[in-house]
N, C-alpha and C positions, 0 to 999 in steps of 0.2 A: 634752873635751864629755861629756856626759851619752848623747846621741843616738847620738853614735858610739860610745862604750863598749858601750852594747846592741847597735848593730850588729854591733860585733864578736863577740859573745854569740851572736847569730844565725847570723854567718858559722862559728863555731868549732862548732856546731850541726848546720850544714847539711854543712861538710868534716870534722866529726870522724871520720868511718869511711871517709872515702877514701882510696885508695891514696897512696902517698906522691908521686905525679907532682902531686896536687893540690896537696900542702903546698909540694911545690918553686915551682908555680905563684904561690903566695901568697907566697913568699918572694921570688919574682922581682919581684910589683910592688910589695912594700916597698920593696925594694931602687932601684927606679926611680922612686921616689915620694921615697926618700933622695936618690937625686943631683939630684933636679929641686928638692928643698926647699936642700940643702948643698953641691951641686958649686961649685966654684970659677971652672971655666971655662964661658963663657957657652953655648960649641959642645957641649960635654960635657951642659950642661940640656938645649939644644933637640934634641940626642939622642935623652935620656931620654926627653923629651916625644913625639918620632915614635914611639917604641918603644912607649910606652904608649898612646897612641892606638888604635894598629895591634891591641894585646893584647886590649884592652878590647872594639875593634869585633868581635871574632870570637870571643870566649869569653864565655858565661855565666857561668864560673866565675871569669873574672877581672873582670869586671861587679861580681860579688857582693865581691868581695876590695875591687876600688876603692872601692866604698860605705861599706865599713868603714873606712878610713883617707885615702882620697884628695881625699874634698870639701873639707876645711881647707887643704891645699896648694894646691889650684886657686883656692879663694876668695882665697888669700894672693896670690896673684900677679895675679888681678884687679883686686885693690885696691892692689897696691903697686909693681906693676910695669907702670904704664901706657904707658911709654916704650917698652917693648920689646915690639913689637907681634907678633914673630912668635911671642913666649911666651904672650903673649893668644890669640894665634890658636890656639895649639897646647893653650891650656886650655880655650878655647871649643869646640874639635873634640871634645877628649877628654869633656868633660862631655855633648855630644851623643850621643857614641857610647857611654856610660853610661848614657842616659836611653831609647835607642832597641833596641825588642826584637829578637833573634836568635831565626832560625830554628831549632827546637831537631834539625833532623836532620846542623846543621853541629855540633854539640857535644853533650857529654852530656846524658841529659835527666835535668833535676831539677824537683821540685815548685815550688820557690819563683821567681818571676819576678824577677830580679834589677832589670829596669829598672823595674818598677813600685815597688819598695822604695827604688831611689835616686832617683825622683820624688819618693816620700812625705819623704824625707830633705832633698832640697834644697830643696823647698816649705815646709819646719818653719823653715828658717833666715830669721829676722828681716829681716835687711838682705840677702839673696839676691837678692831678688825686685828690689828698689829699685837694687842695684848693676848688676844685669842692664839695668835700663832706662836707667840713666845711659850705659852703652857705645853705645846708640844714638845717641848723639852724638859718636862718634869718628869721623874723617874716613875710615879705613880701611875699604874696600868689605868684606873678608873678616870684620872684626869686627862690623860690623853683622849681616852675612848670617848669621854662626853664632850670633849673639845671638837674632835672630829665630826661627833654626830650634831653640833652644834653650827657647825660651820656648812656643814652638808643642809640643813634645815635654812639657812640664811642662802646658800645657792639657789635652793628649789624655789623659794618666793622672789629672792631678789639676785636674780643672777650676773645681772649687767653689771650691778653697781658693787657687788662683792669683786668682780675680775677686776674692777680698773682699780679698786682700793689694793689686792693682794699684788696687783703689778708694780705698786710704788712702795712695797714694803721690800726692804733688802734680804736676799735669801728667802722669801716667803714661799716660793714653790721649791725651792730645794729642801725646806724643814717637809713640807707635805709630800716631795718625793721620799726622805728618809724613812718615810712611816709604812712604804711599802717593804722595807724589811725587817719590820718589827713583828711581834707576836702575829698568831692568824687573824684573832678578832679584828685587832687594830689594824691589819692589812689590810683585810677585806672593807672595813671602813673608809680606810684611807684611799681604795681603788673606787669604791662607789663616788668618796667625793670628787676624785680627779674625773671622773667620768662627766660629771656636772660640770665642773671647770673647764674643760677644753672643748665643751661645744660651743663651736661658732665662736671662736677668741684664737687666732693666728697667732698672736705673739705667744701666749702661753703654751699654745701646741708645740711652738718652736722652741721653747725654753725647755718644756718637758721632755722632748726628744734630747735636747742636749743633754740632759741631766741622765740620761741612759734609761728612757722608759722602756724600748723595745726588748732589750734584754732581760728586765724586770718582768714585762708583760710574760713573753715566752718563757722564763724560766717559772712562773706562777702556774700557767697552763700547762706545763708538764708536770709539774707539781700534782695538779689537780686530776689529772689522767686524759686529759686530751677534751676530744669531743663527748666522752662520757663522764666528764667532771660535771659539777654542780653550778650552781648560778654564779659561783667565783669567776667561771670561764667564761660565761657570758659577759660578766663585767669586763672582764679583761679584753675581751675582742670588741666591744663598745669601745672601750678606750683606744684600742689600736686604730679602729675605724676613725674614731674623732681625729685623732692625729694625723692620718694621709687621705683623710675625705678635704678635697679640692686644694691641696698642698703638694704641687709636684715635686718641690726639693725634699718635703719629708719622706714622699717614696722614693725618690732618689737614695735619701739616707739607708733607709731600710733594705733596698736592693741591695746595696754596695756594703753594708756592714753585716747582717745578721743574715742576708738573704732568704729566701722564699722556701727554703727546706722546710723550717719549722712551722709554717702554715701549711703544707701540703702534710706535714704529718698529724694536724687537725684532720682533713679530709679524708684521710685514709682509715676505712672501715678496719675495726678490730673484733675480734670474738664473734659471737652471734649476730653478723650483719643483719638477721633477719628483727633483732629487737630494737626499737625506735622508741625511748621515753618521751615524754612530753620535752625535757630538759635537754638531752641529747639532740632533741630535733630542732630547738631554739638555738644551740651550740653550733649545727651546722648552719642553719641560716644565718646567723652572722659571721660566719666563717666565708661563706659563700658571697656574703655581701662585701667582707673583705677582698675576694677575687674580683670582685666586679669593679669596686673601687679602683685597683691596681689597673684593670683593663681601661678603662675612662680614662684614666691618666691624669687628673687634676682637673681644675677648674677652666671653665671656657676662656675665662680674660687672660691664663696664665700662657705666655708667649712660648713656652717650652711645653705645652701640653702635647702636642702632636708627637714629637721626637719621644718624649717620656712613655708615651701609649704606646708606640712601636716598640720601643727596648723592653716594656714591661709583657708585653705580650709574647715577644721570642724568648724571654726569658721565663716567663710560665709554661711556655710551649717546652723547652729544653726541661724543666724540671718533671714533667709529664703530669702537668695539671690535665689536659685531656682526657686520659686514661681513669682520673679519680672522678670527673666531671660526667663522662659516660657511665662509671660504676654507679654514681648517686642517681645520676637523671633515667638513666635507658636500661641499664642491667638489673638495678635493684628494684624491682617491681614491686617489693614488699615495704620499701621509702615511702614515708609520708608524702602525700600530692606535694604539699607544699615545697619540700625539699627537690621531689624530681621537678617541680615546673622553677624554682631558682637555678638549679643545675644546667637546664635547657637553656634557659635564658641568658647564664655564662656561656655556656657555649656558644651561642650564636652573636654574643658581643667578643668573645675570643677571636672568631674566623673572620668577622665582619672586615673587609677590606686588609686582609692580611694574607700574601699568595701563598706562604708556607704553612701556614695554619688550614687554609682550604684543602690543600693538599693532603695534608696530615688528617684529617675528617674523612675526605674523599676514600684515601689507601687503608683506614682503620677497620679492623674485622673483631666481631664481638663474639662470645661464646666459648663454652670450653669444650663442648664437643662438637658439633656440627658448625662450622663459623659462618657466619654472613656478616656483608659490610654493615657499619655501622649506619649508614644513610639507610638501610633498607629496614633495621630496626627503630630508627626513628621514625621512617614512613609508617612501620607499623602501629607504631602508640598514636600516631593521627588517625588512623582509618579504627583504631580497636578501641581506644581508651573511652571510658564514661565519662570523665572529668572534662568539661567545657574547658579549665584553666590549663589543664596538661596539655589539649591541643592546639590552643593560641602559642603557649611555651614553644611546642614541638615546630609548628608552623612558622615560628619565628627562625628556628635555626635553619628551613628552607629557603626563609624570606634574606638571612645575612649570607647564607652559602651562593645565592643567586645573583646577589645585587654585586653589578660590575664583574661579573665572573664569567665569560661568554665561553671559556672553554669549560667549565663545568656546567653550565646549562646544555652545553650541547650534548657534552659525556651524558648526563641525566637522560635527554632526548632522545641519544642513539640506543637506548632500551627502552624504547616505547615500541615494542611489538605485538600487535593483538593477538590473544591465546584462542585456539579453538572453541568455539562455546561449550564444549564439555568441562572445560578446563574452569570456566569463569564462574561455576558455582563447584568450586573443589572445595572440598574439606579444608578447614583455616590451618589444619596442621600441615598441609603440604606447601604453604606459600613459603617456608623458608628457603624452599630450593627455587624461588619465583626471581627472575630479575626485577631490578626495580621498577621498569617499565612495567613490566607484565603485571606488578603488584597493583601500581598505580591505576591502570586500567581496568583490573578486577576490582579495583574500588568505584570507579566511575560507571561500572558495568553493576555494580554490587544491588543498587536500589530496584532492580527489575523484580529481584526474588521476593521482597517483603513489602516492598512499597516504601521503604524508608530511604528517604533522600539525605539522611545525615552524612551516609559515609561520600556517596556522591559528591556532597557539598564539599566536605574536607579533602576529596581528591582534588576536588574544581581548583581549590585555594594553592595547594602544591603547583600544579600544573600551570596556574597564572605566575608562580615566580619563574619556574623554568622557561618560560616564553617572553619574561618580562623583556624590552628594549633588544629583542635577539630576533632579525629579521628571520634568518637561517632556523632558529628553532621553531619558529610560527610557520614557516613554508613544509618541515618536516612533519610536524603535527598535522598540517592540513592534508597530508595525503594518507592519514592513517583512516582505515575503514573497518568498520564494526559490523559484524554478524547480526542479521536480525535476531531477537529473541526465538522466534520460530524459523528455521531456515525456509521452509515452504513456503512462508507470509510473506517475503520480499527478498529482494537483493540487498548484498550490504551497504549500509549507509555510512557519509562521513562522519567522523568522531563531531564534528561542531554541530552538524543536524541534530544527531543525539543529546550533547549539550543544550540544545535549544528545546528540544523536548522534554527534558528534565527540567527546563525553567516553567514551561508551558503547566507542567505535574504541580509543581509547588505551587503555582497560582491557583489552580482549581482545587487542590487542597486548602488553600487560604479560603476560597472564595464561599466555599459550604458553611450555609447557615451565618455566612457574615463573620464568621470567625476563625481566627488560624489555627489549623489542626497541627500544625509543623512548627519547628523552629523558626524565629522572624529572621533569622541571618542567612536561612539557606538562600532566597533570592537573590540578594544584595553580594554574596560570593559567587553565584554563577554569572550574574550580571559582570562583575567585576574581571572575572575571567574572559567574557567576551569584549567588554571593552581592552581590557589588555591585549586580545588576540587580535582585534580589527585596527588598532592604532597603528598608524605607519606601513598598513600590508594591504595594498589594494586587491592583492589576490584572496587573501581571506573575506573581505568585501565581497567580492564577486561570488565566492561559495555560500558566504549568507544568504544572497539575494539571489541563488538557483532555485532558492524554496520560496516561491511568492507568498504563503500563508506567514512568512517570517515577518516581515515587514508590517501585514495587518495585524499580528499580535501585537507587536512592539507599540502599534498605536493604540490598541484597546489599553495595553498596560500603561501606557501614560496617561489616558484617560480614565483610568480605575480609580474610582474613589475609595475604595476599601484597601489600597496600597499604599505604603509609608511614602513617605516625602524620599526616603533614598532609594526606594525601587523607579517610582516616578522619574525620579532625576537622574539614575542610572540608564534606564529604559531611552530617556530623552538623548542621552549622550552618546548612546549606541545609534541611533536613527542618526544624529549629526555626523557619526563616524561613517555612516552608510554613503553620506552627502559629500565630505571634506578628502576622503580617501577613495572615491569613486572614480575609475577611469574607464567604466563602460561605455559604450556608446550604442548600445542594444535599446530599443523604445522598450520601454516599462522599468528598465534597470539603472536607466542613468540620473545623474544627480536631479537633474531639473524633473525627473517622475518624482523621485524621492519627495523633492521639497515641494511639489504640488499634492501629494498626497497628504503630507503633514498640514498643509495650509487648509485643506479640503476635510479632512478628518477630525483634526485638534484645533487648528486655528494656530496661527503662528504668535499672538500674544499669549494663549492660554499655553503652547509649547514651551516658549521663553520663560515663562511664569515658574515652571516647574524647575528651573536653574536656581531661579533667585530663591526659592521654597527651598532648596538642599543648601544654598549657601548659608541660608540665616538659621539653619539648623545646629542642633546642640553640639554634634560632632565636628561640623566645620567651625564653630566657632571659638570650640574648647581646645582645639589642636592646633589654634596658631600659637599658644605660648604653652611650652613644654612644662607638664606638670614636674615637679621637684619630686625625686625617689622617697618614699618615706623611710624616715630612718629606724632602725630596728633595734629601741629602746626596751625597758622593762614594761613598762607599760603598754608599749605597743606589741608586743612579741606573743603574747596569748592569742591575740586578733590573726597574726600572722598564720599559725600555725595551722589553726583548725579553717581550712576552705569549705564553706558550706554551699555544695553545689545545687541544693535544694531551692536557695534563694535566688539563683541566676535565671532561671526560667520565669520568674515572676519578675523581674525588673523590667523597666522601661524599654522601649526599643533604642532608644539613645544611649542607655545606661549599659548595653549588653557589652560584656569585653570582647566576643567576637566581632563586632560593629567596629568599636574602637580599633582592633588590631587590624581590621580591613580598611578604615579610612585615616590611614595614617599621614602623615604630612607629605611623603612623595605623591602619593594617589590623588591628595587633594589637591595638589600643585599641577598635575596631569589635569585634571579633570575642569582646573578653571584655565589653562592655557587653551583647553579643547573649545572651552564655551566661548571662547574670543573667537577663534578659528571659525567655529560654526558660524557664529553671527556673519564675520566678513564673507563666510562662503556663501551664505543665503543672500546678502546684498548684492554677490558678484552673479550669483544665478540667477536674479530677478530683475537686476540692471542691464543684461544683454541678451542679444537673440538666444533663443533655444537651440540652432543651429549654424555656427559660422561657416564665412566663405572659403572653403581650402583652396578653391583656384580663380584664377581670374574671370571674370564671367566675359560672354560672347562681347557686350555691349564696348567693352573697352578695347577693341580691336578695330582697326581701319576696315572701311568696305571698300570692294575693288570698284575702280572708278569714283570714291569719293573724295570730292577734293578738300585741301586742309581745311581750311575755314569750317567748312561742314563739320568736318570732325571735331574740331577742336568745340563748335559749339554744341554737338552731341555731347562730347565728354563734360561739358560744363552743365548740361541739364540731366544728364546721368548724376552726377555729384550731387545737384540738388535735389533730385526725387531720394537718392540714398539717404541724405540728411533729412528729408522730410520722415522717411520710414522710421526712421533712428529715432527721431522727436516723438512718433506715434507710438511707438513700443514703448520707450520709456515713460511717456504719460499714462499709457495703459497699467503699467509696474510701479510707477510711483509709489501710490499708495500703500503697496505691497511692501515695498522697501522702505518704507516711513517705518510702517507695523516693527518691521525686523529690528530697525535702529532704534525704536524709542519705545518698545514695550517694556512692562513695569509696572505694579500697583503702585509701589512707593515712591517710585520718580518725581521729582520736581519739575515745574514748567521748563526751567531754564534747561533741565537734562534731556525733556522732551523737544527744545528748540535746538539743542545742539544734536540731536539726533535727525530733525528735519534737514537740518544746515548741511549734516553729512550725506544726506540722501541728494541734496541737490549740487552738492560738489560732485559727489560720484556720477550722476548724470550729465552735468557739462564735461567731466573730465571724459566719460564715453563719449560724448558727440565731438570732443575734441580730438580725440583718436581715431574715430572714424574720418571727419573731415581732412585731417592730417594724413592720412592715408591715400585717400584721394588727390589731395596735393600734392604727394610726393609723385603717382603718376602722371600727371602734367608737368612736372619739373623735370622729370626724366625724358617726357616727350621732347619737351622743348631744348633740354640738354642735347638732344640727339639732333634736332635740327640744325643747331646752333654748329653742333660738331660736322654738319656737312655743308654747313658754310663755309666754316673756316676751312675745309679741305679745297672746296671749290676756289677760295678766295688764294689759299696757298698755289692752286695750280695757275689760276691767270697769273699769278706774278712770273711763275716760273716760264710761261710761254711769253709772256713781254720781255724777259731777260732772253730767252731763246733769240725773237726777235732783234733784238739790240746787238747781240753778237754778230746774228747774220749781218744786218748791216754794217755791223764795223769791218768785216770780211771783206766785203764788197766795195767798200772805200779804200781798202789796204789794196786790194787786186787794181784799181782803179790809177791808185797812185805808182802803182808799179810799173802800169802800162806806159804812164805817162813819161816815167823815167826813160825808158827802154826807147820811147819815140825821140825823145831830147838826143840819145845817144848816137839811133841812126841817124837825124839830122846832120849830128855835125860830123859823122863819119862821111856823109852824102857831100859836103861840104868841102871837106879836105882832100879830094881826090879823082881821077878818073877811072878808078877802078869799076868794074862792074859788080853790081851786089842784086840780090833779089829786089822784088817789089813790096819794097816794107807795108806800105799804105795798103798792097792787098792783104799783105800777110794778117797787118791790124786789124783791118775791116774784118776780116775772118775770125780772129780771135775776141774780137769785141762781139761779134753776133752770135760766138758759141757760148762766151760768159752771159750775154744777156738771157738766150734762152734757158740756160740753167738755172740762172736766178729769177726767172719769171715762173720757173715749174716749181722750185722751193717756196717761192711768195704767194703762189694760188695754194699750194697745201697748207702753208701757214694761215693763208686766209679763210680756209675750210675750216680748220680747229678752231679758229679765233671766233668764227660765225657759231660752230657748237658750244662753245664754251660761254659765248654772249647769249643764247638760249637757255640754257642752265643757268645764268645768274639771271635774266629775267624772271627765270621761272622762283628761283630762289627769294630774289627780292618782294614778287608778291606775296609768298607766305609769311616772308619777315615782317610785312606790311601789317597782313593778317593777325600777327604776333604781336603787333605795337612796336617793331625795332624802326630807328630812324635807317632807311637805306641810303641815303644821300651821305650821311654822315660815315657809314661803313666804306662806300665807294672812296669817299674822300681819304680815309684811313689807308686804302688799298693802294692810292696814286699817289699818298706821301712816302709809305712803305717801300713800292718802287723808283721812287726818286730820289731816296737817300742815297744809292750808290754813285749816281751823277754829281750830286753835291759835294760829295767826298772828292772826287777826281779834279771837280773844278777847283777845290782848295788846295788841292795838292798843285795843280799848275802853278 
């Protein structure tokens, strides 16, 4: 065999420089194998097999030597000597020993791991896996047992190759599943084998589920006693988790066939609920992981994940899973910390984004005697627990409860009613009767008694969840005022000012001797509360700025060399919020004053450097990619059961679990977006005048007695003056604006050039906007003048039309008179009758008509004279504006002449 020949070369390389004892051992293995292969007596062969197994189990060198030449002999026995059960047993046991790592302390230390090399060699054999699976059908108990052990050893060291091989073998997985119905020892080995086989193998998972794995798993768990069972229960739940992890179809099959009732029975505590052995704790943790997998709904890439997740959460809630989780996480305070934390995280995942489950938790009451709301009990855990891990898990419940749940936030905020000072330090036993808000405010005040800011910090974290993205809650909390520690020392102060005071106290505690005397996360938690509070809330910014020392303290905190990058970064964000959400016009509190203070006390370059340092920190970079949840396996279970709280205080700042929960992905996205807005706002503040023109200046009004030409010239001069002032202002602030846009220690020259271009573009844009405003004023004035000219033009046309009508009427009267004269003459010439003196009558009528016409003509000429004066005045003004007056007059004449032309055409 080529593989064996190559393997012998490796053996020679490893043992070539060894002492003669190693060579003798190699020769001894060869003699034993020769006896097994060519021995005449069955007893001699069996004896050699037992001796070979013993040597291989104790010596790494023997394992390596066996791998070079022993596999063909052992596989030949398994193929050709099935009837000799003892030889088959010996061969299988020897193969298991060859694949089992040996403690290096028991033998000479070598660099090569013989067990891994032997696994690789055996798994490469095309027919080896098929041959081993066929042995599972043998009647002998030990043959099946050693075969399962051998397959498990192969899976441990070469899982992917064995998974591929088993998939190609007909009925391979079916044979393994049949072993679950065998005797207990074999069943347990088959169960362990399947847990290895189903890890990250979706095709195998589906086949195992199709073979009825769910029914068999829950049947075994029930036989073993549920959560009170041994390690077999742990293996069963681990196999169950492998089958439903990241596979929505298997979750649906479990929900629609077995249902979730068997899982609920595992979570249900029986007997002495205060008795938690290590194995029971592991079993409960495994079952809680199952619940969490169902709540998550499957893989992110699965298109049906969201629908499956919603259905799973609804079904779990119908099965009263919330009651079991509250019992494990809240009511059973004697349960191990790991179990309580896991149950609380499950509660948070169960209610997140699910309205019915949110309402169920909000209306849940706990306790056998005097009952209290479940949320109050969880808040008490946050304020009282000595476990940091439990505080983080309970805080996650409130984070999930308040996320996109405005009604829930409002409900919690409505209970925030300050208690009298005498009740603030009431005995802890009396807080059972307190409302949620009273208990939370008590936690915020609790630090005054003993100087411990831990409780205040935890209460601040809950309060930040209540106010997140909810302006109504922010305004409500803003109105809360707390009594002074000693009523005689002062009037009540706003809650926000008290929180800022605690922040300053925490800073002073940290600055003593240059070392931190408190927890490293107290200041970041309080700063997160303030950042959340001031976001999109101008009234909160105004309240914060009501106390002038607040800005001074933040400026000192940003410049504090002892403070961590997170503290300085969040303080910088808080200062930025005081600028971008500042609606104040009061001197010293407006946005310009805040930016000016930052520029003078810190420097814009140093200020924005705090953002970059925080962005490059461990928490910001590590949160960009979500870490996969650690699977609870046999090897990992022991470390997850015991939560070592003593090491948490010794961890580095960036490794602290509280900081990891504070700087979650949503909050980091908020901080990043705020940084962009802050930079843009700073550029805007420095690129425009401090006070904007709210009314039209007096210079834009035309003075009495001022001619139109002088007025237009003065307007042009005013615009030029304004443009000059704007350019001067922008020139003075250009360097500051460029600092804002281009700061950053590690930025390239191209980035700096881009920032400079941005400042220039912003400057030109501001200049263009101001000039455009002045131009619009001139355009409006010009439009007004043109409108008046058009009106006078229309009036002149109307007068011309009236004059033409009057002239036509006069001509008609002349024609009628002529016809009358003609008729009179005809009658006079026809007879001697006596008639009146027609000539006298005609002369009198003509005289009367002439008088009336002259009067009307005089009136018309007076009107035309007045209109001509106005036209002359308008013509002068239009000439000053650059209009062609002659062209306008020609247009008027053309318009008036149009009707006459039409009449001629008709004729």
